[in-house]
C-alpha positions in Angstrom: 56.2 -17.4 -9.5 53.5 -16.9 -7.0 53.3 -18.3 -3.5 50.7 -20.7 -2.6 47.8 -19.2 -1.0 49.5 -15.7 -0.4 46.3 -13.8 -0.6 43.2 -13.9 1.8 39.9 -12.8 0.4 38.5 -9.8 2.1 34.8 -10.9 2.0 34.9 -14.8 2.9 38.4 -15.2 4.4 39.4 -17.8 2.0 43.1 -18.3 1.2 44.0 -18.1 -2.6 47.0 -17.6 -4.9 47.3 -14.6 -6.8 50.5 -12.7 -8.5 49.4 -9.9 -10.8 53.1 -10.0 -12.2 53.3 -13.7 -12.8 52.5 -15.1 -16.2 50.1 -17.5 -14.7 48.0 -14.9 -13.5 48.6 -12.2 -15.9 45.0 -12.5 -17.6 43.2 -12.7 -14.2 41.0 -9.4 -13.6 42.6 -6.7 -11.2 39.9 -7.6 -8.7 41.6 -10.9 -8.1 44.1 -8.9 -5.5 41.1 -8.5 -3.1 38.6 -11.2 -3.9 39.2 -14.8 -4.5 35.8 -15.1 -7.0 33.6 -12.9 -8.8 30.6 -13.8 -6.3 32.7 -12.2 -3.4 33.5 -9.1 -5.7 29.9 -8.9 -6.4 28.9 -9.0 -2.8 31.5 -6.4 -2.0 30.1 -4.1 -4.5 26.4 -4.4 -3.6 27.2 -4.1 0.1 29.0 -0.9 -0.5 26.6 0.7 -2.9 24.0 0.0 -0.3 26.0 1.4 2.6 26.9 4.5 0.8 23.2 5.1 -0.3 23.9 4.7 -4.0 21.0 1.9 -4.1 18.2 1.5 -1.9 17.2 -1.9 0.2 14.9 -2.9 -2.5 17.4 -2.9 -5.5 20.3 -4.1 -2.9 17.9 -7.3 -2.3 17.3 -7.9 -5.9 21.0 -7.8 -6.6 22.1 -10.0 -3.7 19.6 -12.7 -4.2 21.6 -13.4 -7.5 24.8 -14.1 -5.5 25.9 -17.4 -3.8 25.1 -17.0 -0.2 25.3 -20.9 0.8 28.4 -20.3 3.0 27.2 -16.8 4.6 28.3 -17.8 7.8 32.1 -17.7 6.5 31.7 -14.2 5.2 33.1 -11.5 7.4 31.1 -10.1 10.3 30.6 -6.7 9.1 29.7 -7.8 5.5 27.4 -10.7 6.8 25.4 -7.9 9.0 24.9 -5.8 6.0 23.7 -8.9 3.9 21.3 -10.0 6.7 20.0 -6.4 6.7 19.4 -6.5 3.1 17.8 -9.9 3.1 15.5 -8.5 5.9 13.6 -6.5 2.9 12.1 -9.7 1.9 10.3 -10.5 5.1 9.1 -6.9 5.4 7.6 -7.1 1.9 6.1 -10.4 2.6 4.4 -8.9 5.8 3.0 -6.0 4.1 1.8 -8.1 0.9 0.2 -10.5 3.6 -1.5 -7.9 5.5 -3.1 -6.4 2.2 -4.3 -9.9 1.3 -5.9 -10.3 4.8 -7.5 -7.0 4.4 -8.9 -8.0 1.1 -10.1 -11.3 2.4 -11.8 -9.8 5.4 -13.5 -7.1 3.2 -14.8 -10.0 0.8 -16.2 -11.8 3.9 -18.0 -8.7 5.0 -19.4 -8.2 1.5 -20.7 -11.9 1.4 -22.3 -11.2 4.9 -23.9 -8.3 3.7 -25.2 -9.9 0.6 -26.5 -12.7 2.8 -28.4 -10.2 5.1 -29.9 -8.5 1.9 -30.9 -11.6 0.2 -32.9 -13.3 3.1 -35.8 -11.0 2.6 
């Protein structure tokens, strides 16, 4: 019989029960020994793949967006810092897209001014 809350998730720190040799937990996935949920398992996988250079920040960002990060403050420090680093990709992308849009808008305004100058004749 498994002890109540005999495990602690290595990602979120939540206590949970798991006994791989107990009938009750026999059909649970093997990752249950480290993680309390599939969400925590996925977060760990994404962060380690990113850390190890197996995926770049853009891919990590797309994957981490699919995870439940509503309790980010409960995630262990080192993993939370990796997640925050990955999430910073979006703000960089938005700034670049905004700068490109601003440049296009400026070009359009310049073209409009040029057109007005030439059409005043």
